[in-house]
C-alpha positions as CSV (number, residue, x, y, z in Angstrom):
1,M,25.9,5.5,-15.5
2,D,23.1,4.1,-18.1
3,I,19.7,3.0,-16.3
4,T,18.7,1.2,-19.0
5,Q,21.6,-1.4,-18.4
6,L,19.4,-2.0,-15.2
7,T,18.4,-6.0,-16.2
8,R,21.5,-6.6,-18.8
9,A,22.9,-9.5,-16.2
10,A,19.2,-10.9,-16.6
11,D,19.1,-10.2,-20.2
12,E,22.9,-11.9,-20.7
13,L,21.6,-15.0,-18.4
14,L,18.2,-15.2,-20.5
15,E,19.8,-16.0,-24.1
16,V,21.6,-18.7,-22.5
17,T,18.8,-20.3,-20.3
18,A,16.5,-23.1,-22.4
19,K,14.7,-24.6,-18.8
20,P,11.3,-22.7,-18.9
21,R,11.0,-22.5,-15.2
22,H,14.5,-20.8,-14.8
23,R,13.3,-18.6,-17.7
24,R,10.3,-17.8,-15.9
25,I,12.2,-16.8,-12.9
26,L,14.5,-14.3,-15.1
27,E,11.9,-13.0,-16.6
28,N,10.4,-12.0,-13.4
29,Y,13.0,-10.8,-11.7
30,R,13.5,-8.8,-14.4
31,R,10.4,-7.5,-14.6
32,H,10.5,-6.8,-10.8
33,A,13.9,-4.5,-11.4
34,L,12.0,-2.4,-13.9
35,L,8.9,-2.0,-12.0
36,E,11.1,-1.1,-8.7
37,V,13.3,1.4,-10.1
38,S,10.7,3.0,-12.5
39,G,8.3,3.7,-9.5
40,N,5.4,1.2,-10.6
41,W,6.0,-1.0,-7.9
42,P,2.6,-2.0,-7.3
43,E,2.7,-4.1,-10.3
44,I,5.3,-6.6,-8.6
45,F,2.5,-7.7,-6.4
46,A,0.0,-9.0,-9.5
47,P,-0.8,-12.6,-8.6
48,D,1.4,-13.9,-11.6
49,M,4.5,-12.1,-9.9
50,T,4.4,-12.6,-6.0
51,V,3.0,-14.7,-3.7
52,N,0.1,-13.2,-1.7
53,H,2.4,-13.3,1.7
54,P,6.1,-12.4,0.7
55,V,8.4,-12.6,3.4
56,Y,11.4,-10.0,2.9
57,L,14.8,-9.8,5.2
58,I,16.8,-6.7,5.0
59,D,20.5,-6.3,6.1
60,A,21.3,-2.8,4.5
61,N,21.8,0.9,5.1
62,D,22.3,0.3,8.6
63,I,19.3,-1.8,9.6
64,S,18.6,-5.1,10.1
65,V,14.5,-6.0,9.7
66,K,12.2,-8.7,8.7
67,L,9.1,-7.3,6.3
68,D,6.5,-9.7,6.8
69,G,3.2,-10.3,4.6
70,L,2.1,-8.0,1.9
71,E,1.3,-4.8,3.8
72,Q,5.1,-4.5,5.4
73,V,6.6,-5.1,2.0
74,T,4.2,-2.5,0.1
75,G,4.9,0.1,2.5
76,F,8.7,-0.5,2.0
77,Y,8.6,0.1,-1.5
78,R,5.9,3.3,-0.7
79,T,8.5,4.7,1.3
80,L,11.7,4.5,-0.8
81,T,9.3,5.8,-4.1
82,D,7.9,8.4,-1.6
83,A,11.5,9.5,-1.0
84,G,12.4,9.4,-4.3
85,S,15.2,6.6,-3.3
86,N,14.1,4.2,-5.6
87,V,16.6,4.9,-8.7
88,I,19.0,2.2,-8.8
89,V,21.5,1.6,-11.8
90,V,23.3,-1.5,-11.2
91,Q,26.9,-2.2,-11.9
92,D,28.9,-5.7,-12.4
93,E,26.0,-7.8,-11.6
94,Q,26.9,-11.8,-11.3
95,L,23.5,-13.2,-11.5
96,A,23.0,-17.5,-11.2
97,V,19.2,-19.2,-11.4
98,A,18.3,-22.4,-10.2
99,D,14.8,-24.3,-9.6
100,W,14.5,-22.6,-5.8
101,G,15.1,-19.3,-7.2
102,L,18.1,-17.1,-7.9
103,A,21.1,-15.4,-6.2
104,S,22.5,-11.7,-7.4
105,E,25.9,-9.7,-6.2
106,A,26.2,-6.6,-7.8
107,I,27.5,-2.7,-7.0
108,F,24.1,-0.9,-6.5
109,N,24.1,2.7,-7.5
110,S,21.3,4.8,-5.4
111,Y,20.4,8.5,-6.4
112,A,19.6,10.5,-3.2
113,R,19.1,14.1,-2.8
114,G,19.9,15.9,-0.1
115,A,19.8,14.8,3.6
116,V,18.0,11.3,2.2
117,A,21.9,10.5,1.8
118,P,23.8,9.4,4.6
119,G,25.6,12.4,5.3
120,G,23.9,14.4,2.5
121,L,23.4,18.4,2.2
122,D,19.9,19.5,1.1
123,G,20.3,21.1,-2.3
124,H,23.1,18.7,-3.2
125,F,23.0,15.6,-5.2
126,Y,24.7,12.4,-4.6
127,I,24.9,8.1,-5.6
128,V,25.5,5.9,-2.7
129,R,27.1,3.1,-3.8
130,Q,27.0,-0.5,-2.4
131,R,27.7,-4.0,-2.6
132,I,24.7,-6.0,-2.1
133,A,24.0,-9.5,-2.3
134,M,20.7,-11.0,-2.5
135,H,18.8,-14.3,-2.5
136,W,15.4,-14.4,-4.1
137,P,13.4,-17.6,-3.8
138,Y,10.4,-18.3,-5.5
139,D,7.4,-21.1,-5.6
140,D,6.4,-24.0,-7.8
141,Q,4.7,-21.3,-10.1
142,A,7.8,-19.1,-10.5
143,R,6.4,-16.7,-8.1
144,L,8.5,-14.4,-5.9
145,M,8.3,-15.3,-2.1
146,G,10.6,-12.7,-0.7
147,E,13.8,-11.0,-0.9
148,H,17.0,-11.5,1.4
149,V,19.2,-8.6,0.8
150,Y,22.7,-8.2,2.6
151,E,25.2,-4.8,2.1
152,H,28.6,-5.2,2.7
153,A,28.5,-1.9,4.6
154,A,32.5,-1.8,4.8
155,Q,32.4,-1.1,1.1
156,R,29.4,2.0,1.1
157,E,30.6,5.1,-0.6
158,V,28.3,8.4,-0.7
159,V,29.7,10.3,-3.7
160,E,28.3,13.8,-4.7
161,I,27.4,14.3,-8.4
162,G,26.5,17.1,-10.1
163,E,22.9,18.0,-11.0
164,A,23.3,17.3,-14.7
165,D,24.3,13.8,-13.8
166,F,21.4,12.9,-11.2
167,I,18.8,10.4,-12.6
168,T,15.6,11.5,-11.6
169,P,12.8,9.2,-10.3
170,Q,10.9,10.6,-13.4
171,D,13.9,9.9,-15.6
172,A,13.7,6.0,-14.4
173,E,10.3,6.0,-15.2
174,R,10.8,7.7,-18.7
175,L,13.3,5.4,-19.9
176,L,12.7,1.9,-18.0
177,T,8.6,1.5,-18.7
178,P,9.4,0.9,-22.6
179,L,11.8,-2.5,-21.4
180,L,8.9,-4.0,-19.7
181,R,7.6,-7.1,-21.1
182,S,5.1,-9.3,-20.4
183,L,5.8,-12.7,-18.2
184,P,6.0,-16.0,-20.4
185,Q,3.0,-18.2,-19.8
186,T,3.3,-20.8,-17.5
């Protein structure tokens, strides 16, 4: 899998999107994805990207949780990165943008070592494959207000892979950081 294709759907939609607000939302989403997966998540919370009080609703990985406010949301990202669970390759993403924000559905391939993967064994390498649908609302300045993330749990797969096929957080940072670009001015 090619992690550098993480933002392919956003890049393709940007090619045909003319409305400045929609372009800014797509650029924000694109930058967010690259920062999250490269492990540089603190930059997601820059004042031009995310509101001061984001709210995340997550129904995935056998949990249903509401993360209310910056402290809870940044704690979530910190936990993912500390566990080395931030590396994701997105496949077959369908993406739509509107004045209110964006919606996405895709196959998320999350790289996990050992016991971090459901049923995983120490010393083994896995991809946790999930169908995820997301709704991301944005404010009047095209800043992220939160994420609503939903998994179709019946389609979750845990696939063991060889170490040579495993993308580490360091690999993700090295490959994705050059793809970052600044947000367009409002």
